[in-house]
PAVOFI-264951 format. One record per residue (C-alpha): residue number from 1; residue in one letter; x, y, z. Coordinates in steps of 0.5 Angstrom, whole numbers, m for minus. Each point is the difference from the previous one (the first is absolute). Layout:
N
{NUM; 'A'; {X; Y; Z}} ...
//
This chain:
312
{1; 'X'; {54; 39; m96}} {2; 'X'; {0; 3; m7}} {3; 'X'; {7; 3; 0}} {4; 'X'; {6; m2; 5}} {5; 'X'; {m2; 6; 4}} {6; 'X'; {m6; 2; 5}} {7; 'X'; {0; 7; m3}} {8; 'X'; {2; 2; m7}} {9; 'X'; {6; 4; 0}} {10; 'X'; {1; 7; m3}} {11; 'X'; {5; 1; m6}} {12; 'X'; {7; 1; 3}} {13; 'X'; {2; 6; m5}} {14; 'X'; {1; 7; 1}} {15; 'X'; {m1; 0; 7}} {16; 'X'; {5; m5; 2}} {17; 'X'; {5; 4; m5}} {18; 'X'; {m1; 7; 3}} {19; 'X'; {0; m3; 7}} {20; 'X'; {7; m3; m1}} {21; 'X'; {3; 4; m6}} {22; 'X'; {1; m6; m4}} {23; 'X'; {1; 0; m8}} {24; 'X'; {m6; m5; m1}} {25; 'X'; {4; m5; m5}} {26; 'X'; {6; m3; m1}} {27; 'X'; {5; 2; m6}} {28; 'X'; {m2; m6; m4}} {29; 'X'; {m7; 3; m1}} {30; 'X'; {3; 6; m4}} {31; 'X'; {2; m5; m6}} {32; 'X'; {m7; 0; m3}} {33; 'X'; {0; m4; m6}} {34; 'X'; {5; m5; 2}} {35; 'X'; {m3; m2; 7}} {36; 'X'; {m7; 2; m2}} {37; 'X'; {0; 5; 6}} {38; 'X'; {0; 7; 0}} {39; 'X'; {1; 5; 5}} {40; 'X'; {m5; 3; 5}} {41; 'X'; {0; 5; 6}} {42; 'X'; {m5; m4; 4}} {43; 'X'; {0; m8; m2}} {44; 'X'; {3; m4; m5}} {45; 'X'; {m3; 1; m7}} {46; 'X'; {m5; m5; m3}} {47; 'X'; {4; m6; m4}} {48; 'X'; {1; 1; m7}} {49; 'X'; {m4; m6; m3}} {50; 'X'; {0; 3; m7}} {51; 'X'; {6; m5; m2}} {52; 'X'; {m4; m6; 2}} {53; 'X'; {m3; m4; m6}} {54; 'X'; {m6; m4; m1}} {55; 'X'; {1; m7; 0}} {56; 'X'; {m5; m3; m5}} {57; 'X'; {0; m7; 3}} {58; 'X'; {m2; 3; 7}} {59; 'X'; {m5; 5; m3}} {60; 'X'; {m3; m6; m3}} {61; 'X'; {m2; m3; 7}} {62; 'X'; {m4; 7; 2}} {63; 'X'; {m7; m1; 0}} {64; 'X'; {m4; 4; m6}} {65; 'X'; {m4; 3; 5}} {66; 'X'; {6; 3; 3}} {67; 'X'; {4; 2; m7}} {68; 'X'; {m6; 2; m4}} {69; 'X'; {1; 7; 2}} {70; 'X'; {7; 0; 0}} {71; 'X'; {1; 2; 8}} {72; 'X'; {2; m4; 6}} {73; 'X'; {m5; 4; 6}} {74; 'X'; {3; m1; 7}} {75; 'X'; {m3; 2; 6}} {76; 'X'; {4; 2; 6}} {77; 'X'; {m1; 4; 7}} {78; 'X'; {5; 6; m1}} {79; 'X'; {2; 2; 7}} {80; 'X'; {5; m5; 1}} {81; 'X'; {7; 2; m2}} {82; 'X'; {5; m2; m3}} {83; 'X'; {m5; m6; m3}} {84; 'X'; {m5; 5; m3}} {85; 'X'; {m2; 7; 2}} {86; 'X'; {m1; 7; m3}} {87; 'X'; {5; 4; m3}} {88; 'X'; {0; 7; 2}} {89; 'X'; {m5; 2; m5}} {90; 'X'; {m5; m4; 4}} {91; 'X'; {m2; m3; m7}} {92; 'X'; {5; m5; m2}} {93; 'X'; {1; m7; 3}} {94; 'X'; {8; m1; 1}} {95; 'X'; {3; m6; 4}} {96; 'X'; {4; m7; m1}} {97; 'X'; {m7; m3; m1}} {98; 'X'; {m2; 5; m5}} {99; 'X'; {7; m1; m4}} {100; 'X'; {m1; m7; 0}} {101; 'X'; {m7; 0; m3}} {102; 'X'; {2; 5; m5}} {103; 'X'; {6; m5; m2}} {104; 'X'; {m5; m6; 0}} {105; 'X'; {m5; 3; m4}} {106; 'X'; {6; 2; m5}} {107; 'X'; {2; m8; m1}} {108; 'X'; {m8; m1; m1}} {109; 'X'; {0; 5; m6}} {110; 'X'; {m5; 4; 4}} {111; 'X'; {0; 7; 4}} {112; 'X'; {0; 0; 7}} {113; 'X'; {m5; 5; 3}} {114; 'X'; {m1; 1; 8}} {115; 'X'; {m6; 1; 4}} {116; 'X'; {0; 3; 7}} {117; 'X'; {m5; m4; 4}} {118; 'X'; {m2; m2; 7}} {119; 'X'; {4; m6; 2}} {120; 'X'; {m6; m4; 2}} {121; 'X'; {m3; 1; m6}} {122; 'X'; {5; m2; m5}} {123; 'X'; {0; m8; 0}} {124; 'X'; {m8; 0; m1}} {125; 'X'; {1; 4; m6}} {126; 'X'; {5; m4; m3}} {127; 'X'; {m2; m3; m7}} {128; 'X'; {m6; 6; m1}} {129; 'X'; {3; 7; 2}} {130; 'X'; {8; m3; 0}} {131; 'X'; {4; m5; m3}} {132; 'X'; {4; 0; 6}} {133; 'X'; {1; 2; 7}} {134; 'X'; {8; 2; 1}} {135; 'X'; {0; 3; 7}} {136; 'X'; {4; m3; 5}} {137; 'X'; {m5; m6; 1}} {138; 'X'; {2; m5; 5}} {139; 'X'; {m1; m7; m3}} {140; 'X'; {m5; m4; 4}} {141; 'X'; {m4; m6; 0}} {142; 'X'; {m6; 4; 1}} {143; 'X'; {1; 5; m6}} {144; 'X'; {2; m6; m5}} {145; 'X'; {m7; m2; 1}} {146; 'X'; {m2; 6; m4}} {147; 'X'; {6; 1; m5}} {148; 'X'; {6; m3; m2}} {149; 'X'; {7; 3; 2}} {150; 'X'; {7; 1; m3}} {151; 'X'; {5; 1; 5}} {152; 'X'; {4; 7; m1}} {153; 'X'; {3; 2; 6}} {154; 'X'; {2; m3; 7}} {155; 'X'; {m1; 5; 6}} {156; 'X'; {1; 0; 7}} {157; 'X'; {3; 4; 5}} {158; 'X'; {7; 3; 1}} {159; 'X'; {4; 5; 5}} {160; 'X'; {5; 5; m2}} {161; 'X'; {5; 4; 4}} {162; 'X'; {4; 6; m2}} {163; 'X'; {6; m1; m5}} {164; 'X'; {5; m4; 3}} {165; 'X'; {m4; m2; 6}} {166; 'X'; {4; 5; 5}} {167; 'X'; {m4; m3; 6}} {168; 'X'; {2; m7; m2}} {169; 'X'; {m7; m3; 0}} {170; 'X'; {0; m8; 0}} {171; 'X'; {m6; m2; m5}} {172; 'X'; {m1; m6; 4}} {173; 'X'; {m1; 4; 7}} {174; 'X'; {m3; 7; 0}} {175; 'X'; {m2; 0; 7}} {176; 'X'; {0; 6; 3}} {177; 'X'; {1; 4; m6}} {178; 'X'; {m4; 6; m2}} {179; 'X'; {m4; m3; m6}} {180; 'X'; {m4; 5; m5}} {181; 'X'; {m7; m2; m3}} {182; 'X'; {m6; 3; m3}} {183; 'X'; {m6; 0; 4}} {184; 'X'; {m5; m5; m1}} {185; 'X'; {4; m5; m4}} {186; 'X'; {2; m7; 1}} {187; 'X'; {7; 2; 2}} {188; 'X'; {m2; 4; 5}} {189; 'X'; {m4; m6; 3}} {190; 'X'; {5; m5; m1}} {191; 'X'; {6; 5; 3}} {192; 'X'; {m5; 1; 6}} {193; 'X'; {m2; m7; 1}} {194; 'X'; {3; m5; m3}} {195; 'X'; {7; 2; 0}} {196; 'X'; {0; 3; 7}} {197; 'X'; {m3; m6; 3}} {198; 'X'; {6; m4; m3}} {199; 'X'; {5; 5; 3}} {200; 'X'; {m4; m1; 7}} {201; 'X'; {1; m7; m1}} {202; 'X'; {7; 0; 0}} {203; 'X'; {0; 5; 6}} {204; 'X'; {2; 6; m5}} {205; 'X'; {m3; 7; 0}} {206; 'X'; {m6; 0; m5}} {207; 'X'; {0; 4; m7}} {208; 'X'; {m1; 8; 1}} {209; 'X'; {m5; 1; m5}} {210; 'X'; {0; 7; m3}} {211; 'X'; {m7; 1; m4}} {212; 'X'; {0; 5; m5}} {213; 'X'; {m6; 2; m4}} {214; 'X'; {4; m1; m7}} {215; 'X'; {5; m4; m2}} {216; 'X'; {4; 6; m3}} {217; 'X'; {1; 2; 8}} {218; 'X'; {2; m6; 2}} {219; 'X'; {5; m1; m5}} {220; 'X'; {3; 7; 1}} {221; 'X'; {0; m1; 7}} {222; 'X'; {5; m5; m1}} {223; 'X'; {4; 4; m5}} {224; 'X'; {0; 5; 6}} {225; 'X'; {3; m4; 5}} {226; 'X'; {m7; 0; 4}} {227; 'X'; {m1; m7; 0}} {228; 'X'; {4; m6; m2}} {229; 'X'; {m4; m4; m5}} {230; 'X'; {m6; 1; m5}} {231; 'X'; {m5; m6; m1}} {232; 'X'; {m4; m1; m5}} {233; 'X'; {m3; m4; m6}} {234; 'X'; {6; m3; m4}} {235; 'X'; {m1; 4; m6}} {236; 'X'; {m2; 7; 4}} {237; 'X'; {7; m1; 3}} {238; 'X'; {4; m1; m6}} {239; 'X'; {m4; 6; m3}} {240; 'X'; {2; 4; 6}} {241; 'X'; {8; m2; m1}} {242; 'X'; {m1; 2; m7}} {243; 'X'; {m3; 7; 1}} {244; 'X'; {5; 2; 5}} {245; 'X'; {6; m2; m5}} {246; 'X'; {3; m5; 5}} {247; 'X'; {m1; 4; 7}} {248; 'X'; {m3; m6; 2}} {249; 'X'; {2; m8; m1}} {250; 'X'; {m4; m6; 1}} {251; 'X'; {1; m4; 6}} {252; 'X'; {0; m7; 0}} {253; 'X'; {m5; m4; m5}} {254; 'X'; {m7; 1; m2}} {255; 'X'; {m5; m4; 5}} {256; 'X'; {m7; m3; 0}} {257; 'X'; {0; 0; m8}} {258; 'X'; {m6; m1; m4}} {259; 'X'; {m2; m1; m7}} {260; 'X'; {m3; 6; m4}} {261; 'X'; {m3; m1; m7}} {262; 'X'; {m4; 2; m6}} {263; 'X'; {m8; m2; 1}} {264; 'X'; {m3; m2; m6}} {265; 'X'; {m7; m3; m3}} {266; 'X'; {0; m7; 3}} {267; 'X'; {0; m5; m6}} {268; 'X'; {1; 5; m5}} {269; 'X'; {7; m1; m3}} {270; 'X'; {2; 6; 2}} {271; 'X'; {4; m3; 6}} {272; 'X'; {4; m4; m5}} {273; 'X'; {1; 6; m5}} {274; 'X'; {3; 4; 6}} {275; 'X'; {4; m5; 3}} {276; 'X'; {4; m1; m7}} {277; 'X'; {0; 8; m1}} {278; 'X'; {3; 1; 7}} {279; 'X'; {5; m6; 0}} {280; 'X'; {3; 3; m7}} {281; 'X'; {1; 6; 4}} {282; 'X'; {3; m3; 6}} {283; 'X'; {5; m4; m5}} {284; 'X'; {2; 6; m4}} {285; 'X'; {2; 4; 6}} {286; 'X'; {m6; 5; m1}} {287; 'X'; {m3; m2; 6}} {288; 'X'; {6; 1; 4}} {289; 'X'; {1; 7; m2}} {290; 'X'; {m7; 2; 1}} {291; 'X'; {1; m2; 7}} {292; 'X'; {7; 3; 1}} {293; 'X'; {m3; 6; m3}} {294; 'X'; {m4; 1; 7}} {295; 'X'; {5; m3; 5}} {296; 'X'; {m5; m6; 1}} {297; 'X'; {5; m6; m3}} {298; 'X'; {0; m4; 6}} {299; 'X'; {m7; m2; m2}} {300; 'X'; {1; m3; m7}} {301; 'X'; {m3; m7; m1}} {302; 'X'; {4; m4; m4}} {303; 'X'; {m6; m4; m4}} {304; 'X'; {m7; 3; m2}} {305; 'X'; {m4; m5; 3}} {306; 'X'; {m8; m1; m1}} {307; 'X'; {m4; m1; 7}} {308; 'X'; {6; m2; 4}} {309; 'X'; {0; m4; 6}} {310; 'X'; {m1; 5; 6}} {311; 'X'; {m1; m2; 8}} {312; 'X'; {m7; 4; 1}} 
//
């Protein structure tokens, strides 16, 4: 599977804000120069990477085939908020993967250049059309046969409830509660099959799965009290919490966690350069600020690894 979801989600942006009257960003987003963020009406602004300096030692690791034009070209499938999706203009890629790509490029002394592409066409074009593929790629053994990976994020699934958890739902026991999911997602199948089967085995009622066409509809239904729980990919849940200005809160911890990473030309040296650049951003705190800007800090990795051990 490409990304965690079976069906890509649309951006949680204007629709969510309009439906529940949220303000979009927190007060901290108003401090532009200090925090690297700026106020926006529908989603966080792109993180300001202008203050990131070139690291000569890391730049020296970048293969000449990449550095000679002064650009880091990145392929991404731009329909997966908050990782990578299009701004309201329909032309500008935004999201935490975009910000990470630009930050990595700055450390390398390059300018990041994002290209929107179909998900399944990105990896085959790495090393020719793109210098990297940074698009919520789950790291798998099969993919590592074709490209090198550097870990950038850990993603799973997560629940959210209305602020304060008024129904007092136990994250370890959601049997019998109304759970909102997006139609066609892994979460829909897990709630209807896996979790419900576990409930029945305990002699309890199965989960009452409420399927919605869009994630925004499910999140709004929780805020309005129509359902009890919102269930989605961990980064989507975190983004929904941020976009509702705290009208939602996470229930329990992320589960079913997998590693995601930047895909790079195998054996080219780009993995070593990218690993060094990302680790620098992790160590100096920039990485954490970027993830927090998008409400996805729970997916932070502590160490950038090249071709990490994975189960499949």
